[in-house]
C-alpha positions, 0 to 999 in steps of 0.5 A, spaced: 766 767 739 765 765 732 769 770 727 765 767 721 759 769 724 756 776 723 750 777 728 747 784 726 748 783 718 744 776 719 739 779 723 738 785 719 738 780 712 732 776 716 728 782 717 728 784 710 727 776 708 721 776 713 717 781 709 714 784 715 708 789 714 711 795 717 707 800 721 713 804 723 719 809 720 722 810 716 717 813 711 719 809 705 716 803 709 721 798 706 719 799 699 722 804 693 714 806 692 715 812 688 723 812 688 724 808 683 730 812 680 733 811 687 732 803 687 735 803 680 741 805 682 742 802 689 738 795 687 731 793 689 733 790 696 736 796 699 730 799 702 728 793 705 735 793 709 733 800 712 728 799 718 729 804 723 731 799 729 728 793 727 731 786 726 729 779 726 732 774 731 729 771 736 735 769 740 736 777 741 728 778 742 728 782 736 732 787 739 737 791 735 742 793 740 743 786 743 745 784 736 749 790 735 753 789 742 754 782 740 757 784 733 761 790 736 764 784 741 766 780 735 770 786 732 773 788 739 776 780 739 779 781 732 782 788 733 785 786 740 781 791 744 777 790 750 771 794 747 769 797 740 763 801 738 761 801 731 761 809 728 756 812 724 759 819 723 766 816 721 772 817 725 770 824 726 765 822 731 769 817 734 775 822 736 769 827 739 767 821 743 774 820 746 776 827 747 769 830 749 770 828 756 777 831 757 777 836 763 785 838 762 789 840 757 790 835 751 797 835 747 796 834 739 800 835 733 799 841 729 797 838 723 792 834 726 785 833 722 780 838 723 776 833 727 781 833 733 780 840 733 773 840 733 773 835 739 777 840 743 772 845 742 767 840 745 771 838 751 773 843 757 781 842 757 783 845 751 789 844 746 797 844 747 800 844 740 806 840 738 809 845 732 809 841 725 816 840 722 816 838 715 821 834 710 824 840 706 825 836 700 817 833 699 814 839 703 810 834 707 809 834 715 812 829 719 810 826 725 812 828 732 819 825 735 820 822 742 824 828 744 818 833 742 813 829 746 818 829 752 819 836 752 812 838 751 810 833 757 815 836 761 813 843 760 805 842 761 801 838 765 797 834 760 791 829 761 791 826 754 794 826 747 792 825 740 797 822 735 795 821 728 798 814 726 799 814 720 799 821 717 796 822 710 802 820 706 803 814 710 809 816 715 809 814 722 812 816 729 815 811 734 809 810 737 810 805 742 816 809 745 811 815 745 805 811 748 810 808 754 813 815 755 806 818 756 803 813 760 809 814 765 806 821 766 799 819 767 797 821 760 792 817 756 793 816 749 788 816 743 790 814 736 787 817 730 788 811 726 783 813 720 788 811 715 791 805 718 785 800 719 788 795 715 795 795 719 792 789 723 792 784 717 800 784 715 806 784 718 809 788 713 805 794 715 806 798 722 804 796 728 797 798 730 795 803 735 792 798 740 799 794 739 803 800 741 799 800 747 794 806 746 788 807 750 783 808 745 784 808 737 779 810 732 779 807 725 776 809 718 774 802 716 771 805 710 777 809 708 782 803 707 778 796 708 771 796 705 765 798 709 761 804 707 763 811 707 761 814 714 762 808 717 768 807 722 770 803 729 772 806 736 777 801 740 778 802 747 783 798 752 781 803 758 774 801 761 774 807 765 775 811 759 770 807 755 764 809 760 765 816 759 766 815 751 759 811 751 756 817 755 759 822 750 756 818 744 749 818 747 749 825 747 753 826 740 750 820 736 743 820 732 738 817 736 736 814 729 743 810 726 743 807 720 742 799 721 745 798 714 751 802 716 752 797 722 750 791 718 755 792 713 761 794 719 759 787 721 759 783 715 766 787 713 769 785 720 767 777 718 770 777 711 776 781 714 777 775 720 776 770 715 780 773 709 783 779 711 791 777 711 790 774 704 786 780 701 792 785 704 797 780 701 794 781 695 793 789 696 801 790 698 803 786 691 799 791 687 802 797 691 809 794 690 807 793 682 805 800 682 811 803 685 816 799 681 812 801 674 812 808 676 819 808 678 821 806 671 818 812 668 822 818 666 821 824 670 816 821 675 819 821 683 816 816 688 816 818 696 822 815 699 821 809 703 824 813 710 818 817 709 813 812 708 812 806 712 805 804 709 806 802 701 799 802 700 799 810 699 802 811 692 806 818 693 809 821 687 811 827 683 812 830 676 815 836 679 822 835 674 817 835 668 814 842 671 807 840 673 805 841 680 801 835 684 794 839 683 795 840 675 797 832 675 790 831 679 786 835 674 789 832 668 788 825 670 781 826 672 780 830 665 784 826 660 784 819 663 778 819 668 782 817 674 781 821 680 786 820 686 786 821 693 789 828 694 794 833 691 799 838 693 804 843 690 809 838 689 805 831 690 800 826 688 797 821 693 793 815 690 791 810 695 791 802 693 786 798 697 783 791 698 778 794 692 783 795 687 785 790 681 791 789 676 786 792 671 786 799 676 793 799 677 795 798 670 790 804 668 794 808 673 801 806 671 799 807 663 796 814 664 802 816 668 806 814 663 802 817 657 802 824 661 810 824 662 811 822 655 806 828 653 810 833 658 817 831 655 815 832 648 812 839 650 818 841 654 818 845 660 822 847 666 822 844 673 818 847 678 821 852 683 824 849 689 820 853 694 824 854 701 818 852 706 818 857 712 812 855 716 810 861 721 812 859 728 806 858 733 802 865 734 801 867 741 794 865 744 789 870 747 783 866 748 782 858 748 779 855 742 772 853 745 771 860 747 774 864 741 770 859 736 763 862 739 765 869 740 762 874 735 766 875 729 767 880 723 770 880 716 776 884 715 782 884 709 788 879 711 792 885 710 789 888 716 789 882 720 796 883 724 794 884 731 787 881 731 785 875 734 783 869 729 775 867 729 777 861 725 782 856 722 786 858 716 789 852 713 793 851 707 790 844 704 793 839 703 797 838 707 792 841 712 796 844 717 793 850 721 797 856 720 792 859 725 786 857 729 781 861 733 783 864 739 790 866 736 793 872 734 795 874 727 802 876 726 806 879 721 809 873 719 803 869 718 799 874 714 805 874 709 805 867 709 798 866 707 799 872 702 804 868 699 800 861 699 794 865 695 799 868 690 802 861 688 795 858 688 795 854 694 788 853 697 787 856 704 781 853 707 778 859 711 781 864 707 774 868 704 773 871 697 777 878 697 782 875 701 778 876 707 779 873 714 774 872 720 777 875 726 774 876 733 770 883 734 775 888 738 775 886 745 780 891 748 783 886 753 784 881 747 786 884 741 789 891 738 787 895 732 
């Protein structure tokens, strides 16, 4: 197939240029009309690129689904998959499609993205959790080791497992070995590669999930490559499972997907096929330059290489200058007009992608230089080094799906010991759930969440007044 073509994007543009008189949805009729404020922001041609399901291409008989299949086949060829789906609900949607058909237990790391948990709720098999382990100096979650996976698979009869590759901070596991182990036991492996779509385009980056042998991979094309927010790709090398994935998609995806999203994915794929390696080479040069300059700033500490396989993720801390990562993020936004990807108690994460330039990198480095200089002048004590003692996984009293839909009530966190959680409670970042629906609050968990609240660590799911949602008191599930 010709990777220098973009069949869907071309057909969509042709419909725009044809000037067809539309007596079909959407209601804007491919013109800005009264919505001039939107047109001024998006440009005069955007409305004409937004037909509901129309394209202009006689070769496809004006059928957008045929053009889409051709575009997806080109993407599959580029990324090394047998089949590919373009996604309009992000990697979240792709993970839902992969996991929903499961009927047996699915093994996941505890730090998995919320989308993996919601996928388990859609499926029938439930989840088995690999406990999160952390680097004790940087307080970031680490991917599972081969020994942890070996122990879990020996103990449980799993149908599938989902591995995050890489983590938010750019850390990776021994993915090839883990996949080979899982396959030897008949376990399908799906990879949440939301932050690794760019791996294909440089030998300096880790191998992709498909290269490591995964059955299915979902990538956020919008996160590290260049498509619009909400657009991702699902790649599959398992024809049997791919049929199930398509059936799940037919149930979960909107029947009115944005053709703009599909078209942009197609054109981004074309550009990556032609220029991807060069673009990623330039991106890596910018990332290395950024790290080199940051490392020279007194008081700035960079995440060491053994914890980070992806150099495009710039993780640094100013803890020796007495600033939390959360404070650094806020100062960068207010004083320097710079917004980073995330911050936690110690760290800040800035992403470098194909969209960055020498200018953007220089502005970040100069801002950190100035901030560190100001802080040094003012003086201050180093941040206290907390000993991270994350609670053990709590007892499970009800499976995730059943607990999620049970009746719930709000009670003070202090009174939650012995009750069954009706929601997720997740200190964020880094986003590792301390408790999920169906698990019982222990004294250890209540104490830990109270400590998080005391130091100002945001906990998703913790409500105003330090209240939590628990299942109503079913005698066989929980006690008062």
